[in-house]
Backbone as CSV, one residue per row, in Angstrom:
resi,resn,N_x,N_y,N_z,CA_x,CA_y,CA_z,C_x,C_y,C_z
1,MET,-130.221,115.651,-102.515,-130.228,117.095,-102.634,-130.772,117.774,-101.384
2,THR,-131.849,117.199,-100.819,-132.448,117.828,-99.649,-132.371,116.895,-98.451
3,ALA,-131.329,116.098,-98.394,-131.257,115.068,-97.375,-130.836,115.599,-96.015
4,ILE,-130.324,116.819,-95.934,-129.850,117.352,-94.662,-130.976,118.109,-93.982
5,PRO,-131.572,117.565,-92.905,-132.690,118.250,-92.267,-132.216,119.433,-91.453
6,VAL,-133.006,120.487,-91.433,-132.688,121.657,-90.619,-133.932,122.122,-89.915
7,SER,-133.754,122.739,-88.777,-134.893,123.278,-88.054,-135.375,124.538,-88.746
8,SER,-136.619,124.915,-88.507,-137.196,126.047,-89.222,-136.641,127.376,-88.758
9,ARG,-136.278,127.511,-87.509,-135.744,128.772,-87.002,-134.617,128.478,-86.018
10,SER,-133.510,128.046,-86.512,-132.405,127.689,-85.634,-131.624,128.925,-85.226
11,ALA,-130.859,128.780,-84.160,-130.033,129.885,-83.675,-128.862,130.083,-84.616
12,ARG,-128.199,131.261,-84.517,-127.030,131.531,-85.345,-126.001,130.426,-85.164
13,LYS,-125.435,129.957,-86.241,-124.504,128.841,-86.190,-123.089,129.305,-86.505
14,PRO,-122.096,128.582,-86.029,-120.713,128.981,-86.295,-120.368,128.867,-87.752
15,LYS,-119.394,129.672,-88.186,-118.948,129.642,-89.570,-118.057,128.435,-89.819
16,GLY,-117.781,128.217,-91.098,-116.767,127.224,-91.449,-117.290,125.841,-91.714
17,GLU,-118.605,125.673,-91.966,-119.154,124.354,-92.199,-119.191,124.000,-93.686
18,GLY,-118.763,124.916,-94.530,-118.534,124.647,-95.944,-119.703,124.060,-96.702
19,HIS,-119.479,122.864,-97.283,-120.485,122.231,-98.140,-121.769,121.932,-97.380
20,GLU,-121.645,121.580,-96.110,-122.845,121.280,-95.322,-123.723,122.522,-95.200
21,ARG,-123.118,123.658,-94.935,-123.888,124.892,-94.814,-124.537,125.261,-96.147
22,ARG,-123.811,125.089,-97.239,-124.354,125.388,-98.555,-125.565,124.496,-98.848
23,ALA,-125.461,123.215,-98.483,-126.571,122.289,-98.685,-127.769,122.693,-97.845
24,GLU,-127.542,123.163,-96.632,-128.636,123.628,-95.763,-129.346,124.828,-96.391
25,ILE,-128.577,125.727,-96.961,-129.163,126.911,-97.608,-130.049,126.486,-98.771
26,LEU,-129.563,125.562,-99.587,-130.334,125.109,-100.739,-131.618,124.403,-100.305
27,ALA,-131.525,123.566,-99.264,-132.710,122.862,-98.780,-133.735,123.847,-98.231
28,ALA,-133.270,124.844,-97.479,-134.178,125.853,-96.941,-134.800,126.680,-98.056
29,ALA,-134.001,127.035,-99.041,-134.500,127.835,-100.158,-135.573,127.073,-100.932
30,GLU,-135.389,125.777,-101.116,-136.410,124.979,-101.793,-137.753,125.137,-101.097
31,ARG,-137.756,124.982,-99.785,-139.009,125.076,-99.030,-139.612,126.472,-99.126
32,ILE,-138.776,127.490,-99.005,-139.275,128.864,-98.995,-139.763,129.285,-100.376
33,PHE,-139.060,128.899,-101.419,-139.512,129.211,-102.774,-140.886,128.596,-103.034
34,VAL,-141.070,127.357,-102.575,-142.346,126.676,-102.792,-143.442,127.297,-101.922
35,GLU,-143.130,127.593,-100.678,-144.137,128.118,-99.749,-144.541,129.548,-100.072
36,HIS,-143.567,130.393,-100.388,-143.834,131.824,-100.576,-143.808,132.257,-102.036
37,GLY,-143.397,131.346,-102.942,-143.218,131.733,-104.325,-141.885,132.448,-104.480
38,TYR,-141.349,132.423,-105.702,-140.047,133.040,-105.918,-140.067,134.520,-105.567
39,GLU,-141.123,135.214,-105.958,-141.190,136.654,-105.709,-141.307,136.963,-104.228
40,GLY,-141.986,136.073,-103.471,-142.167,136.307,-102.044,-140.991,135.879,-101.191
41,ALA,-140.109,135.098,-101.762,-138.927,134.646,-101.022,-137.880,135.755,-100.996
42,THR,-137.190,135.865,-99.900,-136.124,136.858,-99.767,-134.879,136.193,-99.200
43,ILE,-133.757,136.822,-99.415,-132.507,136.332,-98.830,-132.620,136.293,-97.311
44,ARG,-133.273,137.284,-96.725,-133.423,137.319,-95.262,-134.206,136.108,-94.758
45,LYS,-135.300,135.763,-95.449,-136.088,134.599,-95.034,-135.262,133.323,-95.109
46,ILE,-134.506,133.185,-96.179,-133.678,131.988,-96.334,-132.595,131.953,-95.268
47,ALA,-131.978,133.095,-95.025,-130.922,133.166,-94.014,-131.469,132.832,-92.632
48,ASP,-132.631,133.370,-92.295,-133.231,133.083,-90.991,-133.541,131.604,-90.841
49,GLU,-133.947,130.966,-91.936,-134.309,129.550,-91.890,-133.133,128.677,-91.470
50,VAL,-131.931,129.062,-91.857,-130.746,128.251,-91.534,-129.902,128.871,-90.419
51,GLY,-130.417,129.939,-89.790,-129.694,130.524,-88.671,-128.470,131.310,-89.067
52,LEU,-128.531,132.004,-90.207,-127.436,132.835,-90.673,-127.895,134.282,-90.754
53,SER,-126.948,135.190,-90.752,-127.260,136.572,-91.103,-127.319,136.662,-92.620
54,SER,-127.989,137.672,-93.128,-128.032,137.845,-94.587,-126.632,138.022,-95.149
55,THR,-125.791,138.741,-94.406,-124.417,138.968,-94.848,-123.659,137.657,-94.980
56,ALA,-123.853,136.757,-94.012,-123.168,135.462,-94.063,-123.664,134.628,-95.232
57,LEU,-124.969,134.701,-95.528,-125.497,133.930,-96.647,-124.906,134.412,-97.971
58,TYR,-124.683,135.732,-98.074,-124.114,136.278,-99.310,-122.698,135.757,-99.566
59,MET,-122.067,135.180,-98.558,-120.754,134.576,-98.768,-120.877,133.295,-99.594
60,HIS,-122.077,132.707,-99.619,-122.312,131.469,-100.367,-123.000,131.720,-101.702
61,PHE,-123.951,132.650,-101.728,-124.703,132.959,-102.941,-124.884,134.465,-103.058
62,SER,-124.725,134.993,-104.248,-124.779,136.440,-104.440,-126.205,136.982,-104.426
63,GLU,-127.183,136.154,-104.843,-128.585,136.587,-104.846,-129.468,135.358,-105.025
64,LYS,-130.793,135.549,-104.848,-131.678,134.384,-104.823,-131.775,133.706,-106.186
65,GLY,-131.557,134.441,-107.270,-131.560,133.822,-108.581,-130.460,132.784,-108.703
66,GLU,-129.325,133.050,-108.100,-128.223,132.092,-108.122,-128.580,130.839,-107.332
67,ILE,-129.331,131.010,-106.236,-129.768,129.861,-105.445,-130.710,128.981,-106.261
68,LEU,-131.678,129.601,-106.928,-132.613,128.837,-107.747,-131.880,128.117,-108.873
69,GLN,-130.914,128.785,-109.468,-130.145,128.165,-110.537,-129.385,126.938,-110.028
70,GLU,-128.831,127.022,-108.821,-128.085,125.899,-108.264,-129.011,124.732,-107.934
71,ILE,-130.209,125.027,-107.438,-131.186,123.972,-107.174,-131.505,123.232,-108.476
72,CYS,-131.742,123.984,-109.527,-132.039,123.380,-110.832,-130.859,122.568,-111.346
73,ARG,-129.666,123.113,-111.220,-128.473,122.417,-111.713,-128.296,121.083,-111.004
74,GLN,-128.437,121.070,-109.687,-128.263,119.832,-108.937,-129.337,118.804,-109.289
75,ALA,-130.565,119.272,-109.496,-131.645,118.356,-109.857,-131.359,117.696,-111.198
76,PHE,-130.977,118.499,-112.190,-130.693,117.939,-113.509,-129.481,117.019,-113.467
77,GLU,-128.480,117.358,-112.681,-127.306,116.496,-112.572,-127.676,115.150,-111.968
78,ALA,-128.534,115.149,-110.947,-128.952,113.894,-110.321,-129.728,113.027,-111.308
79,LEU,-130.622,113.652,-112.068,-131.399,112.907,-113.060,-130.510,112.393,-114.180
80,MET,-129.558,113.217,-114.613,-128.645,112.800,-115.670,-127.771,111.632,-115.204
81,GLU,-127.309,111.703,-113.973,-126.484,110.621,-113.436,-127.281,109.312,-113.397
82,ALA,-128.540,109.397,-112.982,-129.383,108.199,-112.946,-129.535,107.616,-114.347
83,ASN,-129.741,108.471,-115.344,-129.872,107.988,-116.722,-128.594,107.333,-117.218
84,GLN,-127.450,107.914,-116.881,-126.180,107.352,-117.331,-125.933,105.977,-116.733
85,VAL,-126.328,105.800,-115.479,-126.194,104.486,-114.843,-127.082,103.468,-115.557
86,ILE,-128.309,103.865,-115.848,-129.239,102.968,-116.547,-128.709,102.609,-117.928
87,ILE,-128.192,103.592,-118.651,-127.645,103.348,-119.990,-126.474,102.366,-119.924
88,ALA,-125.629,102.530,-118.913,-124.439,101.688,-118.794,-124.781,100.262,-118.378
89,GLU,-125.858,100.084,-117.622,-126.141,98.771,-117.038,-127.252,98.002,-117.747
90,THR,-127.985,98.644,-118.657,-129.140,98.001,-119.271,-128.957,97.916,-120.784
91,ARG,-129.083,96.716,-121.341,-128.843,96.526,-122.766,-130.066,96.818,-123.625
92,SER,-131.227,96.391,-123.210,-132.430,96.532,-124.015,-132.927,97.976,-124.015
93,PRO,-133.175,98.580,-125.187,-133.696,99.952,-125.209,-135.067,100.070,-124.538
94,GLU,-135.893,99.035,-124.658,-137.193,99.087,-123.986,-137.013,99.127,-122.474
95,GLN,-136.108,98.329,-121.955,-135.867,98.334,-120.514,-135.259,99.655,-120.068
96,ARG,-134.385,100.228,-120.893,-133.820,101.533,-120.540,-134.918,102.594,-120.475
97,MET,-135.829,102.563,-121.450,-136.939,103.511,-121.437,-137.755,103.372,-120.157
98,ARG,-138.083,102.151,-119.795,-138.889,101.907,-118.599,-138.167,102.385,-117.343
99,GLU,-136.891,102.054,-117.230,-136.141,102.402,-116.018,-135.877,103.905,-115.928
100,MET,-135.656,104.559,-117.070,-135.466,106.010,-117.058,-136.727,106.724,-116.568
101,MET,-137.873,106.285,-117.054,-139.104,106.930,-116.627,-139.388,106.664,-115.155
102,ARG,-139.110,105.452,-114.705,-139.315,105.145,-113.288,-138.371,105.974,-112.417
103,ALA,-137.130,106.132,-112.851,-136.175,106.940,-112.091,-136.606,108.402,-112.043
104,TYR,-137.119,108.898,-113.149,-137.600,110.281,-113.217,-138.752,110.502,-112.249
105,VAL,-139.710,109.601,-112.272,-140.874,109.720,-111.390,-140.457,109.597,-109.928
106,GLU,-139.588,108.653,-109.633,-139.146,108.466,-108.249,-138.371,109.677,-107.742
107,PHE,-137.594,110.313,-108.625,-136.892,111.528,-108.222,-137.901,112.597,-107.819
108,GLY,-138.960,112.759,-108.609,-139.960,113.771,-108.296,-140.614,113.547,-106.950
109,PHE,-140.955,112.293,-106.642,-141.594,112.004,-105.364,-140.617,112.142,-104.194
110,ALA,-139.353,111.817,-104.427,-138.351,111.920,-103.363,-137.909,113.353,-103.116
111,ASN,-138.037,114.216,-104.130,-137.583,115.610,-104.036,-138.695,116.546,-104.529
112,PRO,-139.842,116.559,-103.849,-140.991,117.321,-104.367,-140.753,118.815,-104.497
113,ASN,-140.017,119.401,-103.554,-139.768,120.845,-103.648,-138.873,121.172,-104.834
114,ALA,-137.798,120.411,-104.980,-136.904,120.632,-106.123,-137.650,120.386,-107.424
115,TYR,-138.494,119.358,-107.469,-139.241,119.058,-108.685,-140.177,120.206,-109.051
116,ARG,-140.865,120.748,-108.064,-141.750,121.888,-108.318,-140.976,123.053,-108.926
117,LEU,-139.802,123.322,-108.359,-139.020,124.466,-108.824,-138.470,124.247,-110.227
118,VAL,-138.062,123.027,-110.523,-137.478,122.743,-111.836,-138.540,122.657,-112.925
119,TYR,-139.656,121.979,-112.623,-140.631,121.676,-113.671,-141.969,122.399,-113.531
120,MET,-142.168,123.123,-112.437,-143.464,123.756,-112.234,-143.341,125.243,-111.884
121,THR,-142.192,125.827,-112.157,-141.954,127.241,-111.874,-142.368,128.082,-113.077
122,ARG,-142.988,129.221,-112.816,-143.416,130.089,-113.912,-142.222,130.607,-114.710
123,PRO,-142.359,130.740,-116.018,-141.250,131.206,-116.865,-140.647,132.518,-116.404
124,ILE,-141.471,133.443,-115.892,-140.939,134.736,-115.466,-139.965,134.580,-114.310
125,GLU,-140.191,133.576,-113.468,-139.288,133.337,-112.345,-138.012,132.655,-112.803
126,LEU,-138.130,131.761,-113.791,-136.941,131.123,-114.323,-135.982,132.138,-114.934
127,ARG,-136.529,133.219,-115.467,-135.661,134.231,-116.072,-134.789,134.922,-115.039
128,GLU,-135.139,134.756,-113.763,-134.362,135.401,-112.711,-133.095,134.635,-112.347
129,GLY,-132.779,133.578,-113.061,-131.525,132.906,-112.750,-131.442,131.449,-113.135
130,ALA,-132.582,130.797,-113.419,-132.545,129.364,-113.668,-132.870,128.988,-115.101
131,GLN,-133.093,129.959,-115.947,-133.507,129.655,-117.314,-132.444,128.885,-118.084
132,SER,-131.190,129.259,-117.894,-130.127,128.574,-118.632,-130.035,127.106,-118.239
133,ALA,-130.175,126.817,-116.943,-130.138,125.425,-116.496,-131.331,124.660,-117.029
134,ALA,-132.514,125.280,-116.978,-133.723,124.618,-117.452,-133.638,124.315,-118.938
135,ARG,-133.072,125.230,-119.688,-132.983,125.021,-121.137,-131.862,124.070,-121.511
136,GLU,-130.671,124.368,-121.047,-129.507,123.610,-121.483,-129.466,122.210,-120.860
137,MET,-129.504,122.152,-119.539,-129.400,120.855,-118.885,-130.677,120.045,-119.066
138,GLY,-131.831,120.739,-119.078,-133.084,120.035,-119.275,-133.163,119.402,-120.652
139,VAL,-132.725,120.135,-121.665,-132.714,119.594,-123.029,-131.739,118.424,-123.126
140,GLU,-130.580,118.557,-122.498,-129.594,117.474,-122.520,-130.143,116.220,-121.853
141,LEU,-130.817,116.419,-120.717,-131.421,115.284,-120.015,-132.463,114.600,-120.890
142,PHE,-133.351,115.387,-121.483,-134.408,114.793,-122.301,-133.836,114.114,-123.530
143,ARG,-132.720,114.630,-124.027,-132.104,114.026,-125.205,-131.647,112.599,-124.920
144,THR,-131.168,112.321,-123.704,-130.757,110.950,-123.379,-131.949,110.002,-123.452
145,PHE,-133.129,110.511,-123.097,-134.344,109.707,-123.196,-134.770,109.561,-124.660
146,GLU,-134.687,110.642,-125.419,-135.028,110.583,-126.845,-134.138,109.591,-127.593
147,ASP,-132.870,109.526,-127.204,-131.954,108.598,-127.877,-132.447,107.155,-127.740
148,VAL,-132.964,106.826,-126.569,-133.488,105.479,-126.348,-134.736,105.240,-127.205
149,ILE,-135.598,106.249,-127.279,-136.799,106.126,-128.111,-136.411,105.991,-129.584
150,ASP,-135.367,106.699,-129.989,-134.876,106.573,-131.369,-134.445,105.137,-131.667
151,GLU,-133.815,104.490,-130.685,-133.411,103.095,-130.864,-134.623,102.198,-131.070
152,LEU,-135.670,102.461,-130.310,-136.887,101.667,-130.453,-137.534,101.900,-131.816
153,GLU,-137.466,103.144,-132.297,-138.003,103.439,-133.630,-137.214,102.692,-134.699
154,ALA,-135.894,102.702,-134.565,-135.047,102.018,-135.541,-135.308,100.518,-135.563
155,ALA,-135.730,99.986,-134.418,-136.025,98.556,-134.328,-137.454,98.237,-134.752
156,GLY,-138.208,99.267,-135.182,-139.572,99.053,-135.635,-140.560,98.797,-134.516
157,ARG,-140.275,99.293,-133.307,-141.122,98.994,-132.154,-142.178,100.062,-131.864
158,LEU,-142.119,101.203,-132.541,-143.032,102.300,-132.200,-144.255,102.340,-133.099
159,ARG,-145.396,102.663,-132.498,-146.628,102.867,-133.263,-146.685,104.283,-133.849
160,TYR,-145.960,105.198,-133.224,-145.959,106.593,-133.662,-144.512,107.034,-133.827
161,ASP,-144.297,108.274,-134.271,-142.921,108.728,-134.471,-142.224,108.907,-133.126
162,ALA,-140.900,108.890,-133.153,-140.102,108.892,-131.925,-140.303,110.162,-131.098
163,LYS,-140.352,111.304,-131.757,-140.487,112.564,-131.025,-141.805,112.624,-130.267
164,THR,-142.887,112.246,-130.927,-144.197,112.246,-130.275,-144.230,111.241,-129.133
165,THR,-143.655,110.069,-129.355,-143.639,109.025,-128.324,-142.880,109.478,-127.087
166,ALA,-141.700,110.064,-127.282,-140.895,110.523,-126.147,-141.632,111.575,-125.338
167,GLN,-142.249,112.515,-126.032,-142.957,113.583,-125.324,-144.211,113.057,-124.629
168,ALA,-144.879,112.088,-125.224,-146.078,111.522,-124.612,-145.740,110.791,-123.312
169,VAL,-144.664,110.013,-123.328,-144.269,109.281,-122.127,-143.840,110.253,-121.034
170,TRP,-143.051,111.241,-121.391,-142.616,112.246,-120.408,-143.822,112.981,-119.830
171,ALA,-144.751,113.388,-120.689,-145.934,114.106,-120.222,-146.732,113.255,-119.238
172,GLY,-146.812,111.956,-119.508,-147.529,111.079,-118.591,-146.856,110.992,-117.235
173,GLY,-145.542,110.797,-117.230,-144.809,110.725,-115.966,-144.890,112.018,-115.192
174,HIS,-144.711,113.128,-115.900,-144.787,114.439,-115.241,-146.176,114.680,-114.671
175,GLY,-147.191,114.284,-115.393,-148.552,114.485,-114.918,-148.800,113.787,-113.593
176,ALA,-148.328,112.556,-113.484,-148.516,111.811,-112.244,-147.788,112.482,-111.081
177,VAL,-146.534,112.851,-111.306,-145.755,113.476,-110.233,-146.353,114.819,-109.830
178,SER,-146.603,115.677,-110.803,-147.067,117.028,-110.495,-148.422,117.014,-109.798
179,LEU,-149.327,116.143,-110.218,-150.634,116.071,-109.573,-150.531,115.555,-108.145
180,MET,-149.753,114.520,-107.938,-149.699,113.909,-106.613,-148.961,114.764,-105.592
181,ILE,-147.940,115.523,-106.029,-147.239,116.363,-105.057,-147.950,117.686,-104.821
182,SER,-148.769,118.121,-105.777,-149.478,119.389,-105.605,-150.883,119.208,-105.031
183,LYS,-151.418,117.976,-105.101,-152.755,117.688,-104.573,-152.695,116.515,-103.592
184,PRO,-151.928,116.644,-102.510,-151.768,115.507,-101.590,-153.052,115.135,-100.860
185,TYR,-154.012,116.036,-100.819,-155.265,115.793,-100.112,-156.231,114.931,-100.917
186,PHE,-155.961,114.720,-102.202,-156.847,113.905,-103.029,-156.771,112.450,-102.580
187,ASP,-157.847,111.725,-102.780,-157.904,110.321,-102.361,-157.210,109.431,-103.388
188,TRP,-155.878,109.551,-103.453,-155.105,108.781,-104.420,-155.072,107.307,-104.039
189,VAL,-155.035,106.448,-105.033,-154.765,105.034,-104.781,-153.282,104.908,-104.430
190,ASP,-152.843,103.701,-104.154,-151.430,103.478,-103.856,-150.558,104.081,-104.952
191,ARG,-149.569,104.840,-104.550,-148.764,105.586,-105.520,-148.075,104.681,-106.535
192,ASP,-147.449,103.627,-106.062,-146.748,102.740,-106.983,-147.726,102.077,-107.942
193,GLN,-148.903,101.715,-107.432,-149.917,101.107,-108.284,-150.368,102.075,-109.367
194,LEU,-150.562,103.343,-108.994,-151.003,104.338,-109.969,-149.943,104.575,-111.033
195,VAL,-148.697,104.755,-110.607,-147.613,105.017,-111.555,-147.410,103.833,-112.492
196,THR,-147.420,102.633,-111.939,-147.250,101.443,-112.766,-148.375,101.316,-113.782
197,THR,-149.605,101.541,-113.339,-150.755,101.456,-114.252,-150.646,102.491,-115.368
198,LEU,-150.263,103.720,-115.003,-150.127,104.783,-115.999,-149.040,104.464,-117.012
199,LEU,-147.848,104.129,-116.521,-146.732,103.894,-117.429,-146.955,102.656,-118.293
200,GLU,-147.460,101.590,-117.691,-147.700,100.385,-118.475,-148.765,100.632,-119.541
201,GLY,-149.762,101.438,-119.194,-150.778,101.784,-120.185,-150.182,102.554,-121.352
202,LEU,-149.279,103.486,-121.036,-148.599,104.242,-122.088,-147.733,103.334,-122.948
203,PHE,-146.939,102.499,-122.298,-146.036,101.630,-123.049,-146.818,100.676,-123.958
204,THR,-147.922,100.132,-123.438,-148.725,99.194,-124.221,-149.307,99.892,-125.457
205,GLY,-149.747,101.132,-125.257,-150.349,101.858,-126.367,-149.360,102.386,-127.382
206,LEU,-148.108,102.616,-126.948,-147.128,103.242,-127.818,-146.172,102.262,-128.491
207,LEU,-146.026,101.069,-127.900,-145.070,100.091,-128.429,-145.762,98.969,-129.171
208,LYS,-145.129,98.524,-130.243,-145.575,97.310,-130.925,-144.982,96.107,-130.224
209,SER,-145.669,94.997,-130.285,-145.172,93.764,-129.642,-143.938,93.233,-130.375
């Protein structure tokens, strides 16, 4: 999603770069939304970041709410695609649960700006254009995880009900990602070690042998 690097204040660039230019706008918007907040971000700031005029940027997006909505949509699509691959390639529901949570956490660390906007944006800002994606696609994404937990419940593997278990595991993964990307100055232990310890602790406490 944010793999195309751009300079912070590049010169005006020629038109006609299509998808690449759109990706640059989204990557710049992610940084600006996080740095200045949704209310402090403007189309002009985003346009300047990628070396466009505001008028040229409007050829790609009608307003900043549409940009935020597209960032959210792409994030949920990437997470959903990862889940579908795991579902298709992994037979054991326990292994699917483990791999889905690991993929979710890894996405957050690989895309910290997008993760902040999707999962750490104030509700009032989501109403400006991303609420539908957060509700519809977010619920659909979480449902794929709940389905796996339901399988574990049907197999008699859960200590608690499926809904509580699914939300507890998600809350744990989100907590690790949100804390580590928002508090990088903290003296964290090795990231993989921390995530593994957290998730394994959750799985041990929530699953029956």
